[in-house]
VEXKEPA-108617 format. One record per residue (C-alpha): residue number from 1; x, y, z; residue in one letter. Coordinates in steps of 0.02 Angstrom, whole numbers, plus 50000, padded with zeros to 5 digits. Each point is the difference from the previous one (the first is absolute). Layout:
<pts>
PT   num    east   north      up   residu
PT   NUM       X       Y       Z        a
...
</pts>
This chain:
<pts>
PT   num    east   north      up   residu
PT     1   51865   57293   50354        m
PT     2   49973   49951   50181        n
PT     3   50067   50142   50112        p
PT     4   50088   49874   50113        l
PT     5   50089   49920   49853        l
PT     6   50052   50170   49934        l
PT     7   50063   50054   50171        e
PT     8   50099   49838   50021        t
PT     9   50081   50020   49829        a
PT    10   50041   50184   50031        t
PT    11   50075   49969   50172        v
PT    12   50099   49850   49938        a
PT    13   50071   50090   49848        l
PT    14   50047   50154   50101        a
PT    15   50080   49895   50137        t
PT    16   50100   49892   49879        f
PT    17   50054   50153   49900        f
PT    18   50068   50078   50158        a
PT    19   50081   49844   50075        t
PT    20   50074   49932   49838        i
PT    21   50044   50170   49928        g
PT    22   50010   49967   49812        p
PT    23   50089   50165   49967        l
PT    24   50131   49967   50133        d
PT    25   50027   49823   49935        v
PT    26   50021   50067   49823        a
PT    27   50127   50130   50058        a
PT    28   50107   49871   50093        v
PT    29   49984   49877   49857        f
PT    30   50061   50131   49876        a
PT    31   50151   50040   50109        a
PT    32   50049   49818   50030        l
PT    33   49980   49945   49818        t
PT    34   50077   50149   49911        a
PT    35   50142   49894   49930        s
PT    36   49891   49854   49942        h
PT    37   49927   49972   49828        s
PT    38   49816   50033   49968        q
PT    39   49966   49813   49982        q
PT    40   50087   49962   50165        r
PT    41   49904   50139   50088        r
PT    42   49837   49929   49934        k
PT    43   50042   49825   50061        q
PT    44   50044   50059   50175        m
PT    45   49845   50110   50012        a
PT    46   49882   49858   49950        i
PT    47   50087   49875   50115        r
PT    48   50001   50119   50146        g
PT    49   49815   50044   49980        a
PT    50   49953   49815   49983        t
PT    51   50094   49949   50158        i
PT    52   49927   50147   50098        a
PT    53   49824   49953   49943        a
PT    54   50028   49820   50059        a
PT    55   50063   50059   50170        v
PT    56   49855   50119   50028        l
PT    57   49872   49873   49941        l
PT    58   50066   49878   50130        i
PT    59   49973   50133   50133        f
PT    60   49826   50034   49930        a
PT    61   49947   49818   50001        l
PT    62   50087   49936   50156        a
PT    63   50039   50153   50105        g
PT    64   49836   50003   50095        e
PT    65   50013   49813   50041        r
PT    66   50175   50025   50069        v
PT    67   49937   50144   50108        l
PT    68   49860   49888   50062        g
PT    69   50125   49866   50051        l
PT    70   50099   50132   50092        l
PT    71   49844   50059   50091        g
PT    72   50002   50174   49922        i
PT    73   49826   50075   49989        s
PT    74   49931   50103   49856        l
PT    75   49987   50150   50116        a
PT    76   50185   49985   50045        a
PT    77   50045   49981   49816        l
PT    78   49902   50155   49954        r
PT    79   50080   50101   50138        t
PT    80   50178   49937   49974        g
PT    81   49987   50007   49811        g
PT    82   49928   50175   50011        g
PT    83   50148   50058   50106        i
PT    84   50123   49925   49873        l
PT    85   49911   50083   49855        l
PT    86   49993   50165   50096        l
PT    87   50189   49996   50024        l
PT    88   50023   49966   49814        i
PT    89   49881   50143   49957        g
PT    90   50097   50120   50111        i
PT    91   50164   49947   49917        e
PT    92   49922   50033   49829        m
PT    93   49938   50173   50049        v
PT    94   50173   50050   50060        f
PT    95   50088   49908   49857        a
PT    96   50099   49891   50120        r
PT    97   50054   49820   49977        s
PT    98   50016   49870   50136        s
PT    99   49995   49840   49896        g
PT   100   49814   49963   50025        s
PT   101   49956   50046   49821        t
PT   102   50173   50021   49925        s
PT   103   50178   49938   50013        t
PT   104   50126   50062   50126        t
PT   105   50170   50071   49950        e
PT   106   50083   49834   50047        e
PT   107   49877   49903   49891        e
PT   108   50030   50119   49854        n
PT   109   50187   49976   50016        a
PT   110   49979   49810   49998        e
PT   111   49882   50008   49851        a
PT   112   50122   50104   49897        m
PT   113   50120   49853   49997        g
PT   114   49870   49871   49946        k
PT   115   49972   49946   49820        q
PT   116   49820   49949   50031        d
PT   117   49898   50115   50113        i
PT   118   49830   49925   49960        s
PT   119   49984   49905   50166        v
PT   120   50096   50122   50109        f
PT   121   49966   50143   50011        p
PT   122   49861   50013   49868        i
PT   123   49881   49860   50051        a
PT   124   50039   50026   50184        t
PT   125   50011   50120   50087        p
PT   126   49953   50126   49865        l
PT   127   49835   49925   49938        i
PT   128   49960   49868   50131        a
PT   129   50065   50096   50149        g
PT   130   49940   50000   50180        p
PT   131   49873   50136   49964        g
PT   132   49923   49909   49852        a
PT   133   49998   49834   50094        m
PT   134   49915   50077   50151        g
PT   135   49875   50093   49892        a
PT   136   49957   49841   49904        t
PT   137   49961   49901   50158        v
PT   138   49906   50147   50076        l
PT   139   49891   50033   49848        l
PT   140   49959   49815   49977        i
PT   141   49957   49981   50185        a
PT   142   49892   50156   49991        d
PT   143   49885   49914   49873        t
PT   144   49945   49881   50141        e
PT   145   49994   49848   49886        g
PT   146   49899   50077   49858        d
PT   147   50074   49914   49847        w
PT   148   49941   50137   49881        l
PT   149   50085   50136   50102        l
PT   150   50156   49890   50015        q
PT   151   50005   49978   49811        s
PT   152   49991   50190   49980        i
PT   153   50146   50024   50119        v
PT   154   50103   49869   49908        i
PT   155   49953   50075   49831        a
PT   156   50053   50172   50065        s
PT   157   50165   49927   50059        l
PT   158   50036   49918   49832        l
PT   159   49948   50160   49909        t
PT   160   50124   50103   50102        m
PT   161   50138   49874   49967        i
PT   162   49964   50011   49813        l
PT   163   50007   50190   50012        i
PT   164   50165   49984   50092        t
PT   165   50067   49885   49864        l
PT   166   49947   50123   49865        a
PT   167   50086   50141   50093        m
PT   168   50160   49899   50016        m
PT   169   49998   49967   49813        l
PT   170   49974   50187   49970        l
PT   171   50109   50055   50146        s
PT   172   50120   50107   49898        a
PT   173   49858   50096   49917        q
PT   174   49906   50022   50164        i
PT   175   50154   50068   50087        d
PT   176   50023   50129   49862        r
PT   177   49814   50046   50000        l
PT   178   49972   50028   50186        f
PT   179   50174   50032   50064        g
PT   180   50044   49978   50184        k
PT   181   49891   50145   50057        t
PT   182   49846   49939   49908        g
PT   183   50019   49824   50069        m
PT   184   50019   50068   50177        h
PT   185   49841   50103   49980        v
PT   186   49900   49846   49947        i
PT   187   50077   49900   50143        t
PT   188   49952   50133   50128        r
PT   189   49820   50007   49938        i
PT   190   49984   49810   50013        m
PT   191   50081   50010   50172        g
PT   192   49862   50115   50063        v
PT   193   49866   49882   49933        l
PT   194   50086   49847   50073        l
PT   195   50015   50085   50170        s
PT   196   49813   50035   50000        a
PT   197   49961   49819   49953        l
PT   198   50119   49938   50135        a
PT   199   49916   50103   50135        v
PT   200   49832   49930   49947        q
PT   201   50070   49823   50015        f
PT   202   50062   50042   50175        i
PT   203   49830   50071   50050        f
PT   204   49911   49846   49931        d
PT   205   50120   49884   50091        g
PT   206   49977   50087   50168        i
PT   207   49811   50004   49978        a
PT   208   49995   49814   49957        a
PT   209   50113   49954   50147        s
PT   210   49868   50044   50129        g
PT   211   50125   50103   50100        l
PT   212   49890   50153   49984        i
PT   213   49818   49977   50046        i
PT   214   49881   50119   49910        p
PT   215   49908   50119   50115        a
</pts>
């Protein structure tokens, strides 16, 4: 396999795993649907994943054009997106939540009173949250118009959403298997990897901006 294609797929999968957080989504889904029947849980999981996929695909296909209309350069997107991903990575390492990849306490309280949580908070902000949206636009823009690389990014996105859907359907079993400590360990490891990727995005953005002239 072409090294560039493999690198693109690896970076995309790692970034989407960290920004979507399938394990975190599964844990919240299990808590919010504890009183629902298995059939109802399945319906909400599938609907939530489908809506999230549609939202993120819109960002993948149209996000770069919107940025172009706003006059935002690729260098600025790389730098700004890298900073956002770095903040998310730091939160993951320290097991904190600010709402960028999870729900806030106020959102959880509102969701507890809803009969259908597939749109809110499952589809957004849990799956298609600010972190995932930003990562989608950033990764697509980073392909610089190469349709093959773009298709790999989109395939990686859809793969991670399918993994998230599977984890929601198996959320009760996963919670028992890993426990809170195990899930936090996995989250912290992915946070370290995401932080490293984010710093690389920042470096690439600054280099492409022309602000620093090589000696």
